[in-house]
C-alpha positions, 0 to 999 in steps of 0.5 A: 291780937295785942291792943296796940294792933286794933283792926284799923291798924292792921287793915291800914297797914296791909292796905294803905290807902292813898299810897303814891306820888302827886303830879303837882302837890301844892304842899310838901312835907317830909318826917324822918324819926331817926331814932326808929327809922319812921319816914313819912313823905306827905303830898297834898293838891288843894282845890280852888277853895283851898280844900284837900282834893287830893292827898298821897303819902309814901313811907318806911317804917313800923306798923303804927306809923305806916297805919296811922299815915294811911289814916291820916290821909283819908280824914284830910280830904275835903278840910281847909288848910285852917282845919289842918292846921288846927290838927291835935295829937290827940285827934290823930291818935283817936282815929287809930282806934287803939290805945298808943302808949307813951313810947309809941306816940312818936310812930302814930303822929309821924304825918302830923309832924310831917303835915306841920312841917309842909303847912309851915313851908305852904305859908311861907312860900304863899305869904300867909 
């Protein structure tokens, strides 16, 4: 097994967590990278205190992008919108438990790109 495909990546690719759609999400976002074909659709439902109560994703793409999206959703649960805005690329990459080479970073960061777009739209819609 290549170092790139850690047990974590293999497991989340084979058994994605939080796959699907939510009935009435507060935050909806997409990331589409035409250069490689990775697509991530992210949906987040917030509770009354502004914390992530539920999260779901769907998408198509390489093993790294889909595993990253699955891992990403697990790490969002319970976080406040302010916490989501502070997520860094390095933090997201660390969740994959594997060295991600520079030419594959965009794959691993697809869910973060989607989240940032969704947060911007959410802030515009809510006046925040």
